[in-house]
PAFI-369447 format. One line per field, with one value per residue: x, y, z of N, C-alpha, C in turn; residue in one letter. Coordinates in steps of 0.02 Angstrom, whole numbers. Atoms other than C-alpha are relative to their C-alpha. Layout:
N
n.east = (X:...)
n.north = (Y:...)
n.up = (Z:...)
ca.east = (X:...)
ca.north = (Y:...)
ca.up = (Z:...)
c.east = (X:...)
c.north = (Y:...)
c.up = (Z:...)
koldren = (a:...)
END
This chain:
195
n.east = (44:2:22:46:-35:-29:-73:-21:3:-56:-60:0:-17:-70:-38:6:-38:-72:-26:-37:39:48:-30:8:-42:34:-50:33:61:60:32:13:-61:-47:27:-12:-72:-13:30:-42:-62:16:14:-61:-49:17:68:56:50:69:10:-3:-71:-27:26:-39:-67:7:11:-65:-36:37:50:63:47:57:-7:20:-55:-55:20:-8:-72:-30:23:-32:-72:-5:-19:39:-17:-29:-24:-71:-40:22:68:50:8:-27:7:-60:6:-44:-66:-13:-29:25:69:13:-20:-12:-66:0:-26:-29:-67:9:18:-60:-47:26:-10:-71:-17:25:-44:-61:16:12:-63:-41:29:16:-45:-49:-53:18:-38:24:-21:32:48:37:-29:36:-11:26:25:22:65:58:-16:-11:53:-9:-54:21:47:-37:-37:48:27:-52:-7:-70:-7:-39:39:67:49:-23:42:-19:19:1:-61:-40:27:-30:6:-17:-32:18:-52:-18:-56:10:-2:-51:18:57:-24:-38:48:36:-47:-14:57:-7:-49:26:45:-26:5)
n.north = (51:58:61:39:29:-54:-6:-67:-42:19:-25:-72:-14:14:-52:-60:9:2:-59:-42:-57:20:48:-15:41:16:18:38:32:-37:34:-41:-2:-46:-68:-19:-14:-65:-51:-6:-34:-71:-33:-4:-42:-71:-10:4:-31:19:57:-26:-6:68:30:-29:31:68:-3:-14:64:47:36:-38:30:-42:-29:51:48:-33:-6:68:14:-37:33:66:-6:-34:-70:-48:-71:-32:-69:-1:-53:-65:-14:32:72:43:72:34:72:18:28:65:-7:-57:-21:-32:-70:-21:-30:-72:-11:59:9:31:69:35:5:51:65:14:13:66:48:3:40:70:30:9:52:63:23:50:3:-24:28:-28:28:-38:-49:31:-2:43:-22:49:-27:54:27:-43:-71:-21:-45:-66:-34:-13:-56:-62:-16:-23:-66:-50:-16:-13:-6:56:62:-5:39:53:58:24:65:-1:-30:-22:-53:-5:-68:-6:-65:-35:10:70:18:-40:40:-21:-65:8:37:-48:-47:33:9:-65:-20:28:-41:-68:-2:-33:44)
n.up = (28:-42:32:-41:-58:-41:10:21:-59:-41:33:-8:-69:-10:33:-41:-62:12:34:-48:-24:-51:-45:-71:-42:-62:-50:-54:23:-20:-56:-58:-40:33:-8:-70:-7:31:-43:-60:21:12:-63:-41:33:-4:-25:46:-43:14:44:68:15:5:62:56:-2:25:72:30:0:42:-41:-5:-48:-19:-67:-49:-5:-33:-70:-28:-2:-56:-61:-5:-16:-64:7:-40:14:-58:10:16:-31:26:-24:42:-10:51:-15:-25:-14:-56:18:-32:-67:-37:15:64:0:69:10:12:67:33:-29:-66:12:25:-56:-46:31:-1:-69:-16:33:-39:-60:19:21:-59:-42:33:52:-23:51:67:56:63:64:55:-24:-54:-67:-47:-69:-48:-63:-43:23:-8:8:69:25:-31:34:69:-1:-13:61:50:-18:5:71:21:72:25:-6:31:-38:-44:-13:-66:-26:-73:-26:57:43:66:26:71:10:62:49:12:-43:-60:-61:-49:-29:-45:-58:-40:-30:-55:-56:-30:-40:-67:-34:-12:-57:-59:-58)
ca.east = (-5261:-5315:-5326:-5448:-5316:-5252:-5073:-5067:-5118:-4986:-4851:-4901:-4891:-4720:-4657:-4722:-4641:-4472:-4460:-4334:-4460:-4577:-4453:-4487:-4361:-4445:-4340:-4468:-4607:-4784:-4820:-4888:-4726:-4621:-4737:-4723:-4533:-4532:-4649:-4542:-4385:-4468:-4529:-4358:-4265:-4357:-4511:-4672:-4814:-4969:-5039:-5055:-4869:-4828:-4940:-4846:-4678:-4740:-4801:-4627:-4561:-4690:-4810:-4990:-5108:-5278:-5297:-5385:-5242:-5112:-5206:-5211:-5026:-4979:-5083:-5007:-4826:-4864:-4836:-4893:-4900:-4786:-4737:-4567:-4427:-4499:-4668:-4759:-4822:-4738:-4760:-4638:-4608:-4535:-4349:-4282:-4198:-4310:-4474:-4554:-4478:-4486:-4316:-4274:-4183:-4114:-3941:-4003:-4081:-3921:-3815:-3927:-3917:-3728:-3713:-3820:-3709:-3555:-3639:-3695:-3525:-3437:-3557:-3583:-3442:-3336:-3241:-3241:-3185:-3195:-3182:-3212:-3371:-3429:-3397:-3445:-3463:-3484:-3581:-3629:-3781:-3939:-3847:-3834:-4004:-3965:-3800:-3872:-4016:-3895:-3788:-3941:-4009:-3841:-3845:-3658:-3611:-3500:-3636:-3791:-3871:-3855:-3922:-3925:-3927:-3913:-3732:-3674:-3704:-3669:-3634:-3638:-3520:-3559:-3390:-3333:-3175:-3248:-3232:-3066:-3128:-3295:-3210:-3092:-3238:-3331:-3176:-3141:-3318:-3274:-3131:-3241:-3347:-3326:-3297)
ca.north = (2495:2349:2173:2042:1965:2134:2118:2289:2373:2277:2323:2506:2504:2423:2554:2694:2620:2595:2761:2880:3021:2919:2809:2804:2743:2654:2646:2564:2439:2508:2422:2492:2448:2541:2692:2691:2685:2835:2933:2895:2949:3112:3152:3119:3229:3395:3471:3426:3534:3462:3312:3419:3458:3274:3221:3342:3272:3096:3143:3212:3038:2958:2902:2960:2928:2990:3097:2953:2833:2959:2989:2800:2785:2920:2834:2663:2725:2818:2993:3136:3325:3415:3595:3625:3742:3881:3871:3789:3610:3470:3282:3172:2986:2911:2876:2704:2772:2913:3009:3079:3247:3341:3385:3569:3550:3424:3452:3406:3246:3199:3236:3128:2984:2997:3005:2849:2759:2804:2733:2575:2545:2569:2452:2318:2309:2152:2141:2208:2122:2183:2124:2234:2330:2219:2245:2115:2182:2059:2096:1997:1882:1985:2149:2150:2230:2371:2412:2395:2512:2641:2630:2649:2799:2887:2884:2872:2924:2771:2640:2607:2481:2346:2172:2107:1932:1886:1933:1989:2149:2149:2325:2359:2501:2632:2614:2450:2454:2545:2403:2458:2638:2585:2458:2595:2716:2589:2551:2737:2760:2650:2770:2927:2879:2992:2905)
ca.up = (-1798:-1693:-1758:-1695:-1582:-1518:-1587:-1669:-1507:-1410:-1537:-1528:-1338:-1340:-1463:-1352:-1197:-1280:-1370:-1288:-1274:-1163:-1070:-883:-756:-612:-455:-339:-365:-355:-190:-29:62:-68:-59:132:120:2:117:271:177:122:297:373:248:258:338:247:311:227:137:-19:-14:15:-130:-246:-188:-222:-396:-432:-390:-506:-368:-383:-237:-184:-28:61:21:76:239:270:228:353:486:449:459:620:553:663:639:760:785:705:757:647:735:590:588:493:479:572:592:749:731:776:931:990:983:826:782:617:543:545:381:257:332:506:439:347:501:611:487:478:668:682:556:659:817:728:648:814:903:770:644:672:507:329:168:-11:-190:-343:-309:-165:21:152:329:473:632:786:756:729:697:508:474:596:513:337:381:450:292:180:277:277:86:59:-117:-134:-98:-204:-87:44:77:255:324:507:535:362:262:76:11:-176:-222:-353:-439:-516:-411:-260:-135:-55:-31:46:160:218:247:354:458:484:551:699:743:746:894:1043:1212)
c.east = (5:-25:-45:35:37:75:22:0:60:66:5:20:74:43:-2:42:75:28:33:-41:-47:29:-6:45:-36:52:-30:-62:-61:-38:-11:64:51:-23:12:73:17:-27:43:64:-13:-10:62:51:-13:-71:-52:-61:-72:-2:3:73:32:-23:39:71:-2:-10:66:43:-37:-51:-61:-47:-57:12:-17:56:59:-14:9:74:33:-19:37:74:10:22:-47:21:24:21:75:35:-21:-70:-55:-4:30:-10:66:-16:50:64:8:21:-26:-71:-5:19:13:70:-5:23:26:69:-5:-17:60:50:-22:11:73:23:-23:44:65:-11:-6:65:44:-25:-3:52:54:58:-28:46:-28:28:-36:-46:-44:39:-44:20:-33:-18:-11:-68:-57:14:4:-53:6:54:-19:-49:35:40:-47:-25:52:12:71:4:34:-38:-68:-52:33:-50:24:-25:-5:61:46:-38:39:-12:21:25:-20:52:19:58:-3:5:52:-18:-57:21:38:-47:-35:46:15:-59:6:49:-27:-44:32:-10:-60)
c.north = (-62:-60:-38:-29:52:10:70:47:-14:27:75:19:-12:55:64:-6:4:62:46:57:-19:-49:25:-47:-11:-23:-39:-33:38:-35:49:8:49:72:24:18:68:56:11:36:74:38:7:49:75:8:-2:21:-23:-62:21:6:-69:-33:27:-30:-72:-2:13:-62:-53:-41:43:-37:48:28:-52:-51:30:7:-67:-18:34:-30:-66:4:37:72:44:70:31:70:-2:58:69:18:-31:-75:-38:-73:-28:-73:-15:-31:-66:7:61:19:32:73:20:29:74:14:-66:-15:-35:-74:-41:-9:-53:-70:-20:-16:-70:-54:-7:-42:-73:-35:-14:-58:-69:-28:-45:-4:25:-33:30:-37:38:53:-27:6:-44:22:-52:35:-59:-27:48:74:25:49:70:40:17:58:66:21:28:70:55:21:19:0:-61:-66:9:-41:-54:-57:-28:-70:5:35:26:53:0:71:-1:71:30:-11:-73:-24:38:-37:23:67:-7:-38:46:50:-32:-10:66:24:-25:41:68:5:33:-45:14)
c.up = (43:-39:47:61:42:-11:-19:60:45:-29:9:72:14:-31:42:63:-14:-35:51:29:57:50:72:39:66:50:58:-28:25:56:58:43:-31:8:72:10:-29:44:63:-16:-9:66:44:-29:8:25:-56:41:-13:-45:-73:-23:-9:-64:-60:-2:-26:-75:-36:-3:-42:37:7:47:13:70:52:10:37:75:35:7:60:67:11:17:66:-3:41:-21:64:-17:-10:33:-24:22:-41:15:-59:21:23:12:55:-25:36:72:37:-21:-69:6:-72:-8:-13:-71:-28:30:68:-8:-22:57:50:-28:2:72:21:-32:39:63:-17:-21:60:43:-33:-48:30:-49:-66:-51:-64:-59:-55:27:57:66:45:70:46:65:47:-26:16:-12:-71:-24:30:-35:-72:-4:11:-62:-53:16:-4:-72:-20:-76:-31:-1:-32:36:41:1:66:13:75:29:-56:-40:-64:-26:-73:-12:-67:-54:-5:43:66:65:51:34:50:63:47:34:60:60:34:43:72:42:21:61:60:61:43)
koldren = (m:t:t:a:n:g:r:a:t:l:t:t:r:r:a:a:i:s:s:p:a:t:r:v:t:v:s:a:p:p:t:k:a:a:r:h:a:v:i:i:e:m:l:s:r:a:p:v:q:s:q:t:e:l:a:k:l:l:v:a:k:g:i:s:v:t:q:a:t:l:s:r:d:l:d:e:i:g:a:v:r:l:r:g:v:n:g:g:f:a:y:a:v:r:a:d:d:g:p:a:r:p:p:a:s:r:t:e:a:a:s:a:a:h:a:k:l:i:r:m:a:a:d:l:l:v:s:v:r:h:s:g:n:i:v:v:a:r:t:p:p:g:g:a:h:l:l:a:g:a:i:d:h:a:e:l:d:t:i:i:g:t:v:a:g:d:d:t:v:l:c:v:c:r:d:a:d:g:g:p:l:v:a:s:q:l:l:k:l:t:e:k:r:s:p)
END
């Protein structure tokens, strides 16, 4: 029932949104930049062979787009279709440090992200401090965003996200007292680099 001022409709909508059966968890804002980030992440994790397949993966993440929008998005992020190791075609996005190449598997993509984090930590990590669930990693000026990006792409189970300044990376740990473990993990990464 709708009143003249629309209050009943608003109340009904709020009830529907807050009921457990219809609750939706939104992990990214509905912006073009957020959509591009999700697409890039999907393309770097596993082979995606068609726009139809990509559209289905996006719907599973709660993102619905038209074919025209998806086509524009792929063009704007620089995605190209390349022949994969199995002979089929898959979309790929140019990596920060090399040419566009579709991942052969999710494991290969994860291994590449971890290897990049090891390189970045060895090259950029100056110091690490921790308190509770916060870790502060220092880099040379201008290096924080590179290290933070590598940490984010490696998807460490112990870190839920990073914030980068010019020479400082703030890591938020998953556990309330996870700071010492994450600080130790970051320091150990600098020891794993091969000469």
